Each structure stands twice: as C-alpha cells, then as structure tokens.
C-alpha positions as CSV (number, residue, x, y, z in Angstrom):
1,P,-82.9,-43.6,31.3
2,S,-85.9,-42.5,29.1
3,A,-89.1,-40.6,29.4
4,T,-91.1,-43.9,29.6
5,G,-88.8,-45.5,32.2
6,P,-87.9,-47.8,33.7
7,W,-88.2,-45.5,36.7
8,T,-86.1,-45.4,39.9
9,Y,-87.8,-44.0,43.0
10,R,-85.8,-41.0,44.3
11,G,-88.1,-39.6,47.0
12,T,-90.5,-36.7,47.5
13,V,-89.8,-33.5,45.6
14,M,-92.4,-31.4,47.4
15,P,-94.1,-32.6,50.6
16,R,-97.8,-32.1,51.2
17,Q,-98.1,-28.6,52.5
18,G,-100.4,-25.5,52.0
19,A,-103.7,-27.2,52.9
20,S,-103.8,-29.3,49.7
21,F,-103.3,-33.1,49.3
22,T,-101.9,-32.6,45.7
23,N,-99.5,-30.1,44.1
24,H,-99.6,-31.1,40.4
25,A,-96.2,-29.7,39.7
26,G,-94.3,-28.6,36.5
27,I,-90.9,-27.2,35.9
28,V,-90.0,-24.2,33.7
29,D,-86.5,-22.9,32.9
30,F,-86.6,-19.1,32.4
31,A,-84.0,-16.4,32.2
32,G,-81.2,-18.6,33.5
33,G,-83.2,-20.0,36.4
34,S,-85.3,-23.2,37.1
35,Y,-88.8,-22.7,38.6
36,F,-91.1,-25.2,40.2
37,F,-94.8,-24.4,39.6
38,Y,-97.4,-26.1,41.8
39,H,-100.7,-25.4,43.5
40,N,-101.8,-25.4,47.1
41,G,-104.9,-24.4,49.1
42,A,-103.1,-21.6,51.1
43,L,-105.3,-18.7,50.1
44,P,-108.3,-17.8,52.3
45,G,-111.0,-20.4,51.9
46,G,-108.5,-22.7,50.1
47,S,-108.5,-26.5,50.4
48,G,-107.6,-29.6,48.5
49,Y,-110.2,-28.7,45.9
50,T,-110.1,-24.9,45.9
51,R,-106.5,-24.4,44.9
52,S,-104.2,-21.6,43.6
53,V,-101.0,-21.5,41.7
54,A,-97.6,-20.8,43.3
55,V,-94.0,-21.0,42.3
56,E,-90.5,-21.6,43.8
57,K,-87.1,-21.1,42.3
58,F,-84.6,-24.0,42.8
59,T,-81.2,-25.4,41.7
60,Y,-80.6,-28.9,40.6
61,N,-78.3,-31.1,42.7
62,G,-74.8,-31.7,41.4
63,D,-75.8,-35.1,40.0
64,G,-78.8,-33.6,38.1
65,T,-81.5,-34.7,40.6
66,I,-84.2,-32.4,41.9
67,P,-83.8,-31.3,45.5
68,T,-86.7,-31.3,48.1
69,I,-88.6,-28.1,47.6
70,N,-90.7,-26.5,50.3
71,M,-93.6,-24.1,49.8
72,T,-93.1,-20.5,50.8
73,T,-95.4,-17.5,51.0
74,A,-92.9,-15.1,49.3
75,G,-92.0,-17.1,46.2
76,P,-88.9,-16.2,44.1
77,A,-87.5,-12.8,43.5
78,Q,-88.8,-10.9,40.4
79,V,-86.8,-11.4,37.2
80,G,-86.3,-8.0,35.6
81,T,-88.9,-5.2,35.7
82,L,-92.1,-4.6,33.9
83,N,-92.3,-2.0,31.2
84,P,-95.4,0.2,31.6
85,Y,-94.8,2.1,28.3
86,V,-95.9,-0.8,26.1
87,R,-99.3,-2.4,26.1
88,Q,-99.8,-4.8,29.0
89,E,-102.6,-7.3,29.2
90,A,-104.9,-6.7,32.2
91,E,-104.4,-10.3,33.3
92,T,-100.7,-9.5,33.9
93,I,-101.2,-9.8,37.7
94,A,-98.9,-10.5,40.7
95,W,-101.8,-10.5,43.1
96,S,-105.5,-9.7,42.9
97,S,-108.6,-9.4,45.1
98,G,-112.2,-10.0,43.9
99,V,-111.6,-10.2,40.1
100,E,-111.8,-13.0,37.6
101,T,-110.7,-13.5,34.0
102,E,-112.7,-14.5,30.9
103,A,-112.3,-14.7,27.2
104,S,-112.4,-11.4,25.3
105,T,-114.0,-10.7,22.0
106,E,-110.9,-8.8,21.1
107,G,-108.8,-11.9,21.6
108,G,-107.1,-13.4,24.6
109,M,-108.5,-12.7,28.0
110,N,-109.8,-9.8,30.0
111,V,-110.3,-9.1,33.7
112,G,-114.0,-9.0,34.6
113,F,-116.5,-9.4,37.3
114,I,-115.0,-6.2,38.8
115,E,-116.8,-4.8,41.9
116,N,-116.3,-1.8,44.1
117,G,-113.0,-2.2,46.1
118,D,-111.5,-4.9,44.0
119,H,-107.9,-4.5,42.8
120,V,-105.0,-6.0,40.9
121,K,-101.3,-5.7,41.8
122,V,-98.5,-5.5,39.2
123,K,-95.1,-5.9,40.8
124,G,-91.9,-4.1,39.9
125,V,-93.1,-1.6,37.3
126,A,-90.2,0.6,35.9
127,F,-91.6,4.1,35.4
128,G,-88.2,5.7,35.1
129,T,-88.3,9.5,35.3
130,G,-92.1,9.5,35.2
131,A,-95.4,8.8,33.4
132,S,-97.7,11.5,32.1
133,S,-100.9,9.5,31.4
134,F,-102.6,6.2,31.8
135,T,-104.7,4.5,29.1
136,A,-107.0,1.5,29.5
137,R,-109.2,-0.6,27.3
138,V,-112.6,-1.0,29.0
139,A,-116.2,-2.2,28.5
140,S,-119.3,-1.9,30.7
141,G,-122.8,-3.3,30.4
142,A,-123.7,-1.2,33.5
143,G,-122.9,2.3,34.6
144,G,-119.1,2.0,34.7
145,G,-116.9,3.2,37.5
146,R,-113.4,4.4,38.2
147,I,-109.8,3.0,37.9
148,E,-107.7,4.4,40.7
149,V,-104.0,4.2,39.7
150,R,-102.1,3.7,43.0
151,L,-98.5,3.0,44.1
152,G,-97.3,0.7,46.9
153,S,-100.6,-0.7,48.0
154,A,-104.3,-0.8,47.2
155,T,-104.6,2.3,49.5
156,G,-101.3,3.8,48.5
157,T,-100.4,7.0,46.7
158,L,-103.1,8.0,44.2
159,V,-101.3,9.1,41.0
160,G,-104.3,9.2,38.6
161,T,-108.0,8.3,38.2
162,C,-109.7,7.2,35.0
163,N,-113.4,7.4,34.8
164,V,-115.2,4.6,32.9
165,A,-118.7,5.2,31.5
166,G,-121.2,2.5,30.4
167,T,-120.4,1.3,26.8
168,G,-123.6,-0.6,26.2
169,G,-122.2,-4.1,26.7
170,W,-119.6,-6.1,28.6
171,Q,-117.7,-6.7,25.4
172,S,-118.3,-3.4,23.8
173,W,-114.8,-2.0,24.1
174,T,-113.6,1.6,24.2
175,T,-110.4,3.3,25.3
176,V,-110.1,5.8,28.2
177,T,-107.1,8.0,29.1
178,C,-106.4,10.1,32.2
179,P,-103.4,12.2,33.4
180,V,-100.9,10.7,35.8
181,S,-98.5,12.6,38.2
182,G,-95.9,11.1,40.6
183,A,-95.4,7.7,39.0
184,T,-91.6,7.5,39.0
185,G,-88.9,4.9,39.7
186,T,-89.6,1.2,40.0
187,R,-92.8,0.7,42.1
188,D,-95.5,-1.9,42.7
189,L,-98.6,-0.7,40.7
190,Y,-102.1,-1.2,42.0
191,L,-105.2,-0.7,39.9
192,R,-108.1,-0.3,42.4
193,F,-111.6,-0.3,41.0
194,A,-114.4,1.9,42.5
195,G,-118.0,2.7,41.8
196,N,-121.5,1.7,42.8
197,S,-122.8,-1.8,43.7
198,G,-122.8,-4.7,41.3
199,Y,-120.4,-5.4,38.5
200,L,-118.7,-2.2,37.2
201,F,-116.7,-2.8,34.0
202,N,-114.2,-5.2,32.3
203,L,-110.6,-4.4,31.6
204,N,-108.7,-5.8,28.6
205,W,-105.3,-4.0,28.6
206,W,-103.5,-0.9,29.9
207,Q,-100.5,1.3,29.0
208,F,-98.7,4.4,30.4
209,T,-97.3,7.3,28.3
210,G,-93.9,8.7,29.4
211,G,-93.3,12.2,30.3
212,G,-90.0,12.4,28.4
213,G,-86.3,12.1,29.3
214,S,-84.3,9.0,30.2
215,G,-86.7,6.2,31.1
216,G,-89.8,8.4,30.4
217,G,-91.0,7.3,27.0
218,N,-90.3,5.1,24.1
219,L,-87.2,6.3,22.1
220,L,-87.9,4.0,19.2
221,T,-89.9,5.1,16.2
222,N,-92.8,2.8,15.2
223,G,-92.2,0.4,18.2
224,T,-95.6,-1.2,17.6
225,M,-94.7,-2.0,14.0
226,E,-98.1,-0.9,12.8
227,D,-96.5,1.6,10.4
228,G,-94.8,-1.1,8.4
229,T,-91.0,-0.9,8.4
230,T,-90.9,2.9,9.1
231,G,-88.0,3.8,11.4
232,W,-86.3,0.4,11.1
233,T,-83.6,-1.1,8.9
234,T,-81.5,-4.3,9.1
235,S,-77.8,-5.1,9.3
236,G,-78.3,-8.2,7.2
237,G,-81.0,-10.0,5.2
238,S,-84.2,-8.4,4.3
239,L,-86.8,-6.5,6.4
240,S,-90.6,-6.7,5.7
241,S,-93.9,-5.9,7.4
242,A,-95.6,-9.2,8.4
243,T,-99.4,-9.1,8.5
244,N,-99.9,-12.8,9.2
245,V,-98.1,-12.9,12.6
246,A,-98.4,-10.2,15.3
247,H,-98.0,-10.1,19.0
248,A,-100.5,-7.2,19.3
249,G,-102.3,-5.2,16.7
250,S,-102.2,-6.3,13.0
251,R,-98.4,-6.3,12.1
252,S,-95.0,-7.3,13.2
253,L,-91.5,-6.8,11.7
254,L,-89.8,-9.8,9.9
255,N,-86.0,-10.0,9.4
256,S,-85.5,-12.9,7.1
257,G,-82.3,-14.1,5.2
258,R,-79.9,-13.2,8.0
259,T,-76.4,-14.5,7.3
260,A,-74.8,-13.9,10.7
261,A,-75.9,-14.0,14.3
262,W,-75.2,-10.3,14.9
263,Q,-77.6,-9.2,12.1
264,G,-81.0,-8.1,13.0
265,P,-83.6,-5.2,12.8
266,H,-82.1,-2.1,14.2
267,Q,-82.8,1.6,14.8
268,N,-80.5,4.6,15.4
269,V,-81.0,6.2,18.8
270,T,-77.9,8.5,19.0
271,A,-79.8,11.7,19.4
272,Q,-82.1,10.3,22.1
273,L,-79.5,9.0,24.6
274,T,-78.3,10.7,27.7
275,N,-74.8,9.7,28.9
276,G,-75.2,7.8,32.2
277,G,-78.9,7.3,31.8
278,S,-80.7,4.2,32.8
279,Y,-82.9,2.7,30.1
280,T,-85.5,-0.2,30.1
281,T,-85.9,-2.4,27.1
282,S,-88.8,-4.6,26.2
283,V,-89.3,-6.4,22.8
284,W,-91.3,-9.4,21.8
285,V,-89.6,-11.9,19.5
286,R,-90.7,-15.0,17.6
287,S,-88.6,-17.2,15.4
288,Q,-89.4,-17.8,11.7
289,S,-87.8,-21.2,12.0
290,G,-85.7,-23.0,14.6
291,T,-85.2,-22.1,18.3
292,P,-82.5,-19.4,18.5
293,S,-81.4,-17.6,21.6
294,A,-82.3,-13.9,21.0
295,K,-81.2,-10.8,22.8
296,A,-81.4,-7.0,22.4
297,T,-78.1,-5.1,22.1
298,L,-77.0,-1.5,21.9
299,T,-73.8,-0.5,19.9
300,L,-72.1,2.7,21.0
301,T,-69.5,4.4,18.9
302,A,-67.6,7.2,20.6
303,N,-64.2,8.7,19.6
304,G,-63.9,6.0,16.9
305,T,-64.3,3.1,19.3
306,T,-67.3,0.8,19.2
307,S,-68.6,-1.0,22.3
308,Y,-71.5,-3.3,22.8
309,L,-74.0,-3.3,25.6
310,Q,-76.3,-6.2,26.1
311,L,-79.7,-4.8,27.1
312,T,-81.6,-8.0,27.8
313,P,-80.6,-11.5,28.9
314,A,-80.6,-14.0,25.9
315,Q,-83.7,-16.2,25.8
316,T,-84.7,-19.1,23.6
317,V,-87.5,-18.1,21.1
318,N,-89.4,-20.5,18.9
319,T,-92.0,-20.6,16.1
320,N,-95.0,-21.4,18.3
321,G,-95.4,-18.1,20.3
322,W,-93.9,-14.9,21.4
323,T,-91.1,-14.4,24.0
324,Q,-90.5,-11.1,25.7
325,L,-87.0,-9.9,26.1
326,T,-86.7,-7.3,28.9
327,G,-84.0,-5.7,31.0
328,T,-82.7,-2.4,32.4
329,A,-79.2,-1.1,31.7
330,T,-77.1,2.0,32.3
331,V,-75.8,3.6,29.0
332,S,-72.5,5.5,29.2
333,W,-69.6,6.4,26.9
334,T,-66.4,8.4,26.9
335,G,-65.9,11.2,24.5
336,T,-68.3,12.2,21.7
337,L,-71.0,9.7,20.7
338,T,-71.3,9.5,17.0
339,N,-73.5,6.4,16.5
340,A,-75.7,4.4,18.8
341,S,-77.9,1.6,17.4
342,F,-80.5,-0.5,19.1
343,Y,-81.0,-4.0,17.5
344,V,-82.2,-7.5,18.1
345,E,-79.7,-10.3,17.4
346,T,-79.1,-14.0,18.2
347,A,-76.4,-15.6,20.3
348,A,-75.8,-18.0,17.4
349,G,-77.4,-19.0,14.2
350,T,-79.2,-17.1,11.4
351,D,-82.9,-18.0,12.0
352,G,-85.3,-15.4,10.7
353,L,-86.9,-13.2,13.5
354,Y,-90.3,-11.6,13.9
355,V,-90.2,-8.6,16.2
356,D,-93.1,-6.6,17.7
357,D,-94.0,-4.1,20.4
358,A,-90.4,-2.9,21.0
359,S,-89.6,-0.1,23.5
360,F,-86.4,1.5,24.7
361,Q,-86.9,4.3,27.3
C-alpha cells in the first residue's frame, strides 16, 4: 500500500539466469513501453561478479502486478532510429569489443583504451538518401590510428576511413573529417579501429554530414542553437538564447511565457520539403518548470487546408536533464503547399521549454 510497506510477497520477478546470482533490477517507462533493466554474467568471462547490463520489455498484468520476466539474448526491439546528422556521443553503443569509457576533459565521457581491431556498434542508424562525410572528435597520446566506418558488421561494407594522428595527449582533442560514400537507408553502423600495437586514440563524439535531398541533411537553420535565435521564431510567448543551459555546445533556445500547449519554437521548412519524402526528426528538450509531455509536430497548409503531422512520440520532459524526441515520418500533401512549419509543442500545459540540437532531414 505504500513505498515503505507493509509488503506482501508476490513471487519471483526474474529467476536466477545468465551465470549471475543477482540481477539488481530497475524499471524504466520509455516511449510508451515498460523496460526491465538488470545485469547478468552472460558475456564471455562473465560470472556473478563480472557482470553486464541487459534489458527486456514487458507488460504489466491486468491487476498491475509485474509478470515473471526471463532473460533473452536478443532483448527488446529498437525504439525509433538514431539520427547520424546530429552530434552523437561516442559512448552511444549497442555493442562493443575491447573498448572502455572514461571521463573526458570536454565534459561527459569518452571511449578510450582503443586498440587495433576493437569496434563499437550503433544500431538502426537512419542515413536516409546518403551521407557525404564523417566527423569525429579524437585525442591521442601515441601515434594515432584509423577509424573505419563500416555497415552491417565489423568487417562489413567500408564506406569511409578517417585517419587520426597523434595530438600530444590522451585528452588533447581535435576534430577529423573524412569523405563517406554508400551510407544510405537505415543500417547498423560499426566504427572499427585500426593501427599499430598499444593504445591508439580516444573518441569523444561523432557526426555525419548529409549529401542533400530528403533524409540527407538537416533542413533546419541553426539547429545547434549556437547562433542565438537565428532561423527560429515562436507561435506564443517569447524566444531567447539561453547560455546557462545547453545540451551540447554553449547555447540552447528558450521559449518562455507560452499561453497554450500548441505554442512553441518553430521554423518554416516549406521550400525544403519533397512531397512523399521520408524525414527523420531529432530534438533535445528540457522543461523550464514542471514535467510536460513534449512532441515535435509539422503543420502543412495546402490548398487552404491545414493538417498536422506528429513527427515524434510525446515524451515527458523535466527540469533535471535533457530528453531526446526522435521519430521518422512520411510527409505528403494534396495540391500546392503554401506553408509548412516545424515546431515543438506540449500535449498539455504551458511550461517553458529549452530546445537544443534539433534536426529534420
């Protein structure tokens, strides 16, 4: 009846499996689903004390109790796709071999202790009609090495190679860019690392540049918000550049004083749209106060009729951290398109919103 009891024993939620005598579980509700996070010793060399994190999706019983959940090797299906045309932290990993993470002097974490043949996998990356280049933030206290950009597997199709030189220190960061060809559609991305013996370099973040066209590059102006309010306006309240709160970089966009749920920061994308094109949205949102449910929406006005296309599932955002709204949608209309506007709104309420690192491509 309360968080402190009294408790009624209901049985075992997850039995002892996966070569570990504990599972130390936690539950997270995300994007309309409930997920059971736990650990096991199922990886090579694993045991009750050398454990790794896993997750299963589940549905509560009709009476609200938790069902018995068994460990699987596949885990749940991916929710949405990953947008490669905005900055992605290097520790965004579905699977890895050989690497570790550590604190970065640039903030957050970086992938480090990289040796020849190590790799990371990023699942379900939505390249759209194609990427033209790959950029990575790297540091090396040794002689550097190479980042092989591959699709499908660690030995899959090679679409680009970035050379990394020594930078004079493991936290002395620089940016490298290399051309990419053949990265189209939604694919599993593998970054394979190559070079001589010993540790090669560290990786802090990466990002692709689109080749143009539907799904190929960011259609939004100033999506990083580093140029203040340039390119953006608001349908209600006031819009300002916030320097005290940012998802990445030094600025975000603040829409305060909203008086209706549909109001939010928006940008006209009429000239950039292709009828019938598929577009992927990613935007990071944080609440100024409260815990509203935010979503990205596209308004389409054609032949005098306005329709609304929800681009991302609505998700609860709060004041303590950033939440990514992401989704892929097909954009179509009948007749002549006269106005199309991309904006971030809430399902209800008028809480102020911080918005950062927005892309629509």
